[in-house]
C-alpha positions, 0 to 999 in steps of 0.5 A: 533537532533531527528532521522529520520524514513521512513514513512513505519516504522510507517504503521503497527501502522496506520493500527491498527487504521483504518478498510480499504479495500485497501491501496494505496501508491507509490513505496516507500511502496513496501516492502515485510513485508508491503505486507505480513501484508496487505495480512494477514489483507486482505487489497488490496495492490495498490502499484506499484512495484519498478523497482528492484523487481524480481517478479513485481506485476500486477497493472493496472489503472482499478484495481487502479480506482476500489480500489479508488472507493471502499475506497471513493477516487476519481481521477476524 
């Protein structure tokens, strides 16, 4: 039986394959190591903070829409 892995463990490999301005994900990707990797690569992290995070990152619907437009995605 193959071992299961969380998607976040493969994120670094995926980032090596793309040139992106923003990384849009759900709370499952709210990990310090991933946030630091995105910051190093100057990629905007559009990831809501988990409720147990001591210091929450600010994320507004305005910033999410702006990042989605810059990446070509659309929520409309």
